[in-house]
C-alpha positions in Angstrom: 119.9 -17.6 -61.6 118.6 -20.6 -63.4 119.9 -23.1 -60.8 118.3 -20.9 -57.9 115.1 -21.0 -59.9 115.1 -24.8 -60.2 115.7 -25.1 -56.4 112.8 -22.8 -55.6 110.6 -24.6 -58.1 111.4 -28.1 -56.5 110.6 -26.7 -53.0 107.2 -25.3 -54.2 106.3 -28.6 -56.0 107.1 -30.6 -52.8 104.7 -28.3 -51.0 102.0 -28.5 -53.7 102.2 -32.3 -53.9 101.1 -32.7 -50.3 97.8 -30.7 -50.7 94.6 -30.9 -52.8 94.7 -29.5 -56.3 92.6 -26.3 -55.5 94.8 -25.5 -52.6 97.9 -26.1 -54.7 96.5 -23.6 -57.2 95.9 -21.1 -54.5 99.5 -21.5 -53.4 100.7 -21.1 -57.0 98.7 -17.8 -57.3 100.2 -16.5 -54.0 103.7 -17.3 -55.1 103.2 -15.2 -58.3 102.0 -12.3 -56.3 105.2 -12.6 -54.2 107.3 -12.4 -57.4 108.0 -16.1 -57.8 109.3 -17.0 -61.3 107.9 -20.3 -62.4 109.4 -22.9 -64.6 108.2 -25.5 -67.0 108.2 -28.0 -64.2 106.1 -26.1 -61.7 103.4 -25.3 -64.2 103.6 -28.9 -65.6 103.1 -30.4 -62.1 100.2 -28.2 -61.2 98.3 -28.9 -64.5 98.9 -32.6 -64.1 97.7 -32.3 -60.4 94.4 -30.4 -61.6 93.7 -32.8 -64.6 94.3 -35.9 -62.4 91.5 -34.7 -60.2 89.3 -33.6 -63.2 89.5 -29.9 -62.4 89.4 -29.1 -66.2 87.9 -25.5 -65.9 90.8 -24.6 -63.5 93.4 -26.1 -65.7 91.9 -24.3 -68.7 91.9 -20.9 -66.7 95.5 -21.4 -65.9 96.4 -22.0 -69.6 94.4 -18.9 -70.6 96.5 -16.7 -68.1 99.7 -18.1 -69.8 98.4 -17.5 -73.3 97.5 -13.9 -72.4 100.9 -13.5 -70.8 99.3 -12.7 -67.4 101.6 -15.5 -66.1 105.1 -15.2 -67.6 108.6 -16.0 -66.6 112.2 -15.6 -67.9 112.5 -19.4 -67.7 110.0 -20.2 -70.5 108.1 -18.8 -73.6 104.4 -19.8 -74.3 105.6 -22.1 -77.3 108.4 -23.7 -75.3 106.1 -24.4 -72.3 103.4 -25.9 -74.5 106.0 -28.1 -76.3 107.3 -29.2 -72.8 103.8 -30.0 -71.7 102.7 -32.1 -74.7 106.2 -33.8 -75.1 106.6 -34.5 -71.4 103.1 -36.1 -71.1 104.0 -38.3 -74.0 107.2 -39.4 -72.5 105.6 -39.9 -69.1 103.1 -42.2 -70.5 105.9 -44.2 -72.4 104.1 -43.9 -75.7 100.9 -45.2 -74.0 98.4 -42.2 -74.3 96.3 -41.7 -71.2 93.1 -40.0 -70.3 95.1 -37.3 -68.6 97.0 -36.5 -71.7 93.8 -36.2 -73.7 92.4 -33.8 -71.0 95.6 -31.7 -71.2 95.2 -31.4 -75.0 91.5 -30.5 -74.6 92.4 -27.9 -72.0 95.1 -26.4 -74.4 92.7 -26.5 -77.2 89.9 -24.8 -75.3 92.3 -22.1 -74.0 93.3 -21.4 -77.6 89.7 -21.2 -78.7 88.8 -18.7 -75.9 91.8 -16.7 -76.9 90.5 -16.6 -80.6 93.7 -18.5 -81.6 91.8 -20.8 -83.9 94.6 -21.9 -86.2 96.8 -23.0 -83.3 93.9 -24.8 -81.6 93.6 -26.8 -84.9 97.4 -27.6 -84.8 97.0 -29.1 -81.3 93.8 -30.9 -82.3 95.6 -32.5 -85.3 98.5 -33.4 -83.1 96.0 -35.1 -80.7 94.3 -37.1 -83.5 97.8 -38.1 -84.7 98.8 -39.4 -81.3 95.6 -41.6 -81.2 94.3 -39.9 -78.1 90.7 -40.6 -77.3 88.9 -37.3 -77.0 85.4 -36.3 -76.2 83.2 -35.2 -79.2 82.6 -31.9 -77.6 86.1 -30.8 -78.3 85.8 -31.1 -82.0 82.5 -29.5 -81.9 83.9 -26.6 -80.0 86.5 -26.2 -82.8 83.8 -26.2 -85.5 81.6 -23.9 -83.5 84.3 -21.4 -83.0 85.2 -21.4 -86.8 81.6 -20.9 -87.8 81.0 -18.1 -85.2 84.2 -16.4 -86.5 82.9 -16.3 -90.1 85.4 -18.9 -91.0 82.9 -21.3 -92.6 85.0 -22.3 -95.5 87.8 -23.4 -93.1 85.2 -25.2 -90.9 84.0 -27.0 -94.0 87.6 -28.0 -95.0 88.3 -29.3 -91.5 85.1 -31.2 -91.3 85.8 -33.0 -94.7 89.5 -33.6 -93.9 88.7 -35.3 -90.6 85.5 -37.2 -91.3 87.5 -40.4 -92.0 89.5 -39.9 -88.7 87.1 -38.4 -86.3 83.8 -39.8 -85.0 81.0 -37.2 -85.5 77.9 -36.9 -83.5 74.5 -35.2 -84.1 75.9 -31.9 -82.7 78.9 -31.9 -85.2 76.3 -32.0 -88.0 74.0 -29.4 -86.3 77.0 -26.9 -86.2 77.9 -27.4 -89.8 74.2 -27.4 -91.1 73.7 -24.1 -89.2 76.9 -22.8 -90.8 75.6 -23.7 -94.3 72.3 -22.1 -93.8 73.8 -18.9 -92.4 76.0 -18.8 -95.4 73.1 -19.3 -97.8 74.4 -22.7 -99.0 71.3 -24.9 -98.6 72.6 -27.6 -101.0 75.6 -28.3 -98.7 73.2 -28.4 -95.6 71.1 -31.0 -97.4 74.3 -33.0 -98.3 75.1 -33.1 -94.6 71.6 -34.2 -93.7 72.1 -37.2 -96.0 75.5 -38.0 -94.7 74.2 -37.8 -91.1 71.5 -40.3 -91.9 73.9 -42.6 -93.9 76.0 -42.8 -90.7 73.0 -44.1 -88.8 72.4 -40.9 -86.9 68.9 -39.4 -86.5 68.5 -35.7 -87.1 67.0 -34.0 -84.0 64.5 -31.1 -83.6 67.4 -28.5 -83.6 68.7 -29.7 -87.0 65.2 -29.7 -88.4 64.5 -26.2 -87.1 67.8 -25.0 -88.4 66.9 -26.3 -91.9 63.4 -24.8 -91.8 64.9 -21.4 -90.8 67.5 -21.7 -93.6 64.8 -22.4 -96.2 62.7 -19.6 -95.0 65.6 -17.1 -95.1 66.5 -18.3 -98.6 62.9 -17.9 -99.8 62.2 -21.6 -100.2 59.0 -21.7 -98.1 57.6 -24.8 -99.7 60.6 -26.8 -98.7 60.5 -25.3 -95.2 56.8 -26.5 -94.9 57.9 -30.0 -96.3 60.5 -30.3 -93.5 58.0 -29.1 -90.8 55.6 -31.9 -91.9 58.4 -34.4 -92.1 59.3 -33.7 -88.4 55.9 -35.0 -87.3 56.2 -38.2 -89.5 59.5 -38.9 -87.8 58.0 -38.5 -84.3 59.8 -35.2 -83.6 57.8 -32.6 -81.7 58.2 -29.0 -83.1 59.1 -26.6 -80.3 58.2 -22.8 -80.0 61.3 -21.9 -82.0 60.4 -24.2 -84.9 56.9 -22.8 -85.1 58.3 -19.2 -84.8 60.8 -19.4 -87.6 58.2 -21.0 -90.0 55.5 -18.4 -89.0 58.1 -15.7 -89.6 59.0 -17.2 -93.0 55.4 -17.3 -94.1 55.0 -13.6 -93.1 58.1 -12.6 -95.1 56.6 -14.4 -98.1 53.3 -12.4 -97.8 51.4 -15.6 -96.6 49.8 -13.8 -93.7 46.8 -16.0 -93.2 49.0 -19.2 -93.3 51.2 -17.6 -90.7 48.5 -16.7 -88.3 46.9 -20.3 -88.9 50.1 -21.8 -87.9 50.2 -19.7 -84.7 46.8 -21.0 -83.9 48.0 -24.6 -84.5 50.8 -23.9 -82.1 48.6 -22.9 -79.4 46.3 -26.0 -80.0 49.4 -28.2 -79.6 49.8 -26.8 -76.1 52.8 -24.6 -76.9 52.8 -21.1 -75.5 54.3 -18.3 -77.6 57.8 -17.1 -76.4 59.3 -13.7 -76.7 60.4 -14.2 -80.3 57.0 -15.5 -81.3 55.3 -12.5 -79.9 57.9 -10.1 -81.5 57.2 -11.8 -84.9 53.4 -11.5 -84.6 53.5 -7.9 -83.3 55.9 -6.9 -86.2 53.3 -8.3 -88.7 50.4 -6.5 -87.1 52.4 -3.3 -87.1 53.4 -3.7 -90.7 49.6 -4.1 -91.5 48.8 -0.9 -89.6 46.9 -3.0 -87.0 48.5 -1.3 -84.0 45.6 -2.2 -81.5 46.1 -5.9 -82.3 49.8 -5.6 -81.7 49.1 -3.9 -78.2 46.7 -6.7 -77.5 49.6 -9.2 -77.8 51.8 -6.9 -75.9 49.4 -6.9 -72.9 48.9 -10.6 -73.3 52.7 -11.4 -73.1 53.1 -9.2 -70.0 50.1 -11.0 -68.3 51.8 -14.3 -69.0 55.1 -13.1 -67.5 57.0 -12.9 -70.8 59.2 -9.9 -70.5 59.5 -7.6 -73.5 62.9 -6.7 -74.8 64.2 -3.7 -76.8 63.1 -5.4 -80.1 59.4 -5.5 -78.8 59.5 -1.9 -78.0 61.2 -0.9 -81.2 58.6 -2.8 -83.2 55.7 -1.0 -81.5 57.5 2.4 -81.8 58.0 1.8 -85.5 54.4 0.8 -86.1 53.1 3.9 -84.3 55.5 6.2 -86.2 54.2 4.8 -89.5 50.7 5.8 -88.4 52.2 9.3 -87.4 51.4 8.7 -83.7 54.8 10.0 -82.9 54.0 11.5 -79.5 52.5 8.2 -78.3 55.5 6.4 -79.6 57.8 8.7 -77.6 55.9 7.8 -74.4 56.8 4.1 -74.9 60.5 5.2 -74.4 59.5 6.4 -70.9 57.7 3.0 -70.4 60.9 1.1 -71.5 63.1 2.9 -69.0 60.6 2.2 -66.2 61.0 -1.6 -66.8 64.9 -1.4 -67.1 64.8 -1.8 -71.0 67.4 0.6 -72.5 66.5 2.3 -75.7 69.1 1.6 -78.4 70.2 3.5 -81.5 67.3 1.8 -83.6 64.7 3.2 -81.0 66.0 6.7 -81.4 66.6 6.5 -85.2 62.9 5.2 -85.5 61.6 8.2 -83.5 63.8 10.7 -85.5 62.4 9.3 -88.7 58.9 9.5 -87.3 59.1 13.2 -86.3 60.9 14.0 -89.6 57.9 12.5 -91.5 55.5 14.7 -89.6 57.6 17.7 -90.3 58.7 18.4 -86.7 62.4 18.8 -87.5 63.1 20.6 -84.1 62.0 17.6 -82.2 63.8 15.2 -84.4 67.0 17.2 -83.9 66.5 17.3 -80.1 66.4 13.4 -80.1 70.0 13.4 -81.4 70.9 15.4 -78.1 68.8 13.0 -76.1 70.5 9.8 -77.4 73.9 11.4 -76.8 72.9 12.0 -73.1 71.9 8.3 -72.9 75.5 7.4 -73.7 74.9 6.6 -77.4 76.5 8.1 -80.5 74.4 9.2 -83.5 75.3 6.9 -86.4 75.4 7.4 -90.2 71.8 6.2 -90.2 70.8 8.8 -87.7 72.3 11.7 -89.8 70.9 10.2 -93.1 67.4 10.2 -91.7 67.7 13.8 -90.4 69.5 15.0 -93.6 66.6 13.5 -95.7 64.0 15.2 -93.3 65.6 18.5 -93.8 65.9 18.0 -97.5 62.2 17.2 -97.9 61.4 20.4 -95.9 63.6 22.3 -98.4 65.8 23.4 -95.5 69.1 23.3 -97.4 71.0 25.2 -94.9 70.0 22.7 -92.2 71.3 19.9 -94.5 74.7 21.6 -95.0 75.0 22.1 -91.2 74.3 18.5 -90.6 77.0 17.5 -93.1 79.5 19.6 -91.3 78.5 18.0 -88.0 78.9 14.6 -89.5 82.4 15.5 -90.8 83.3 16.8 -87.4 82.4 13.5 -85.7 84.4 11.5 -88.3 81.4 9.8 -89.8 82.0 8.9 -93.5 79.0 9.6 -95.7 77.1 6.8 -97.7 75.8 7.3 -101.2 72.4 8.3 -99.8 74.2 11.1 -97.8 76.3 12.4 -100.8 73.3 12.4 -103.1 71.1 14.4 -100.6 74.1 16.8 -100.0 74.8 17.4 -103.6 71.1 18.1 -104.2 71.2 20.5 -101.3 74.2 22.5 -102.5 72.8 22.6 -106.1 69.5 24.1 -104.7 71.7 26.6 -102.6 73.4 27.4 -106.0 76.8 26.4 -104.4 78.0 24.2 -107.4 81.6 24.3 -106.2 80.7 22.6 -102.8 78.4 20.2 -104.7 81.3 19.1 -106.9 83.5 18.8 -103.9 81.1 16.2 -102.5 81.0 14.5 -105.9 84.8 14.3 -106.0 85.0 12.9 -102.4 82.7 10.0 -103.3 85.6 8.1 -104.9 87.8 8.6 -101.7 84.9 6.9 -99.8 84.7 4.1 -102.2 81.3 5.2 -103.5 80.2 5.2 -107.1 78.0 8.1 -108.3 74.8 6.8 -109.8 72.4 8.2 -112.4 70.6 10.5 -109.9 73.9 12.1 -108.7 74.8 12.9 -112.4 71.2 14.2 -112.9 71.3 16.6 -109.9 74.7 17.9 -111.0 73.8 18.3 -114.7 70.5 20.1 -113.7 72.6 22.6 -111.6 75.0 23.2 -114.4 72.2 23.7 -116.9 70.3 26.1 -114.7 73.6 28.1 -114.4 73.8 28.1 -118.3 77.1 26.2 -118.1 76.5 23.9 -121.0 80.2 23.3 -121.6 80.7 21.6 -118.2 77.4 19.9 -118.2 78.2 18.4 -121.7 81.6 17.2 -120.2 79.9 15.6 -117.2 77.2 14.1 -119.5 79.8 12.5 -121.8 81.7 11.2 -118.7 78.8 9.1 -117.7 79.6 6.7 -120.5 83.3 6.2 -119.2 81.7 5.3 -115.8 79.3 2.9 -117.5 76.2 4.9 -116.2 73.4 5.2 -118.7 71.8 8.7 -118.8 68.1 8.6 -118.0 65.4 10.4 -119.9 65.3 13.1 -117.3 69.0 13.8 -117.9 68.5 14.0 -121.7 65.5 16.3 -121.3 67.5 18.6 -118.8 70.4 18.7 -121.4 68.0 19.6 -124.3 66.4 22.2 -122.2 69.8 23.7 -121.5 70.8 23.8 -125.1 67.5 25.4 -126.1 68.0 28.2 -123.4 71.2 29.2 -125.4 69.4 28.7 -128.8 71.5 25.8 -129.8 69.0 23.8 -131.8 71.6 21.7 -133.5 72.9 20.1 -130.2 69.4 19.9 -128.8 68.2 17.9 -131.9 71.3 15.6 -131.8 70.4 14.6 -128.3 66.7 14.2 -129.2 67.9 11.7 -132.0 70.2 9.9 -129.5 67.3 9.5 -127.1 65.1 8.0 -129.9 67.8 5.6 -130.8 68.0 4.3 -127.2 64.2 3.9 -127.1 63.7 6.8 -124.6 60.8 9.2 -125.1 61.5 12.9 -124.9 58.9 14.9 -122.9 56.5 17.6 -124.0 58.9 20.3 -122.6 61.8 19.1 -124.7 59.8 19.0 -127.9 58.3 22.4 -127.1 61.7 23.9 -126.4 63.4 22.6 -129.6 60.2 23.6 -131.7 60.5 27.2 -130.1 64.2 27.5 -131.0 63.6 26.1 -134.6 60.7 28.6 -135.1 62.9 31.5 -133.8 65.5 30.4 -136.5 62.8 30.3 -139.1 63.0 26.5 -139.6 59.3 25.9 -139.4 59.5 22.8 -141.7 61.8 21.0 -139.2 59.5 22.2 -136.4 56.5 20.6 -138.2 58.4 17.3 -138.4 58.8 17.4 -134.7 55.1 18.3 -134.2 54.1 15.2 -136.2 56.5 13.0 -134.1 54.9 14.4 -130.9 51.4 13.5 -132.2 52.7 10.1 -133.2 54.0 9.5 -129.6 50.5 10.7 -128.3 52.1 13.8 -126.7 49.7 16.6 -126.7 51.1 19.8 -128.2 50.0 23.0 -126.4 48.3 25.9 -128.3 51.4 28.0 -127.8 53.5 25.4 -129.8 50.9 25.5 -132.7 50.9 29.3 -132.6 54.8 29.4 -132.7 54.8 27.2 -135.8 52.0 29.1 -137.5 53.7 32.5 -136.9 57.1 31.2 -138.1 55.5 29.8 -141.2 53.6 33.1 -142.0 56.6 35.2 -141.3 58.6 33.1 -143.8 55.9 33.4 -146.5 55.6 37.2 -146.0 59.4 37.5 -146.5 59.0 35.6 -149.8 
């Protein structure tokens, strides 16, 4: 079979050698459809033929098909073929690397990058460098870019530093790495790179300065961002629309609204028209300030200038209108979106759902869930959390429980917010068993109960008069390193007073004072009431003095209780 394969391959190569490379590729593809089994030699010849005529995209496409096993054969494996290709080239060139060999390596590397096989791409690149092959800078930049985009910044940094003595970097190499540093919040490294770039005699371009300005803004260093913006002008670099926009956005985020709008005016004076991202940034600021009409003025302006709005534009306006409780007008914008072929996304619907929940129209909010489903979207955890919170605020605890069941049915794991609201709902429905089921499931979902969760559960147990379980839960907070709040202490004190246990209530009161927490009037009143009931008016008076010292005004009923207890004791004597 192998001999027959070799003979067929030889015949095919003889045919391909006589025709131009793209015709040879077409013949190759036809042969595959006819069931022809290719060998190292036929593929090697075709790649060589394509590369000799600088048909790099076609060579790369062929390699991609091999890596994805769309082209396979019993005569080779992917590793054996790649080994044959690289070693064969080396032998053919008689240890004298040529441009064709370099192009072959570049095609192999690019094919691996497109297949997300980054480690293997690096192996071939290192092999290329070791062989002393001359490569174009864009191949190294493609590797760095792929690593950064794949969230492998540390590896990109390692590769960059390992190869800086062996590979000639260009401005784009530095631009990729500076962007990676900024995205990872490591401004110090980005400034190190800027220094190294200049030491190598290269000049930073507008893109690099814009990236640094954006990085400074996102890390809260607005003064340094302004410094770089001014430095661009000193170096003769002209800031573009994106440069202005990132700084305007940074100023807004820092609360420097006037400075942001002043910079926008400067941008227009410099003859730069706002682009989509500039408009979105400005509209977002106007909506945040409640200046909806100003935002719509910009919306009209951008359309007049032929700048097409995107889903972010519409979501910004919808969010602004919902905050102003103009929810029906906001919904009309969704119809407008569809007319201009902008599809509403999950954020669009979640914003509207939140808006209708805020105005108490839960039926409409719920119907939007059905609407987003009919538009091919699936409600997310955020969608359910918004609805659950809306039902919770309205006191519709049954609705909250129904939504929880629907979430579970859709396989959506709850967040801490979901669990907290659900626990609160079940406590209010006096279904403590279900509340504790949610509490127990939090660990399964990797969630840690916070002080509010404990507070809700303890309140439910105390209202049920189950002080034994509430005390256990209260003490378990220390094991979980969660400090009880004054609200929880006051709830426990009230619970003990309901069962006339002044000893435990007083102990918690002392514990509160030791931690610097101030008991409320209700806690003092409850304990004083129990003490008076037990005839301990002296202790009650001590607590009354403490209340006055803390500037807590005792009610007339407290004073009457102490007076009656005191008189009753004196009469007995």
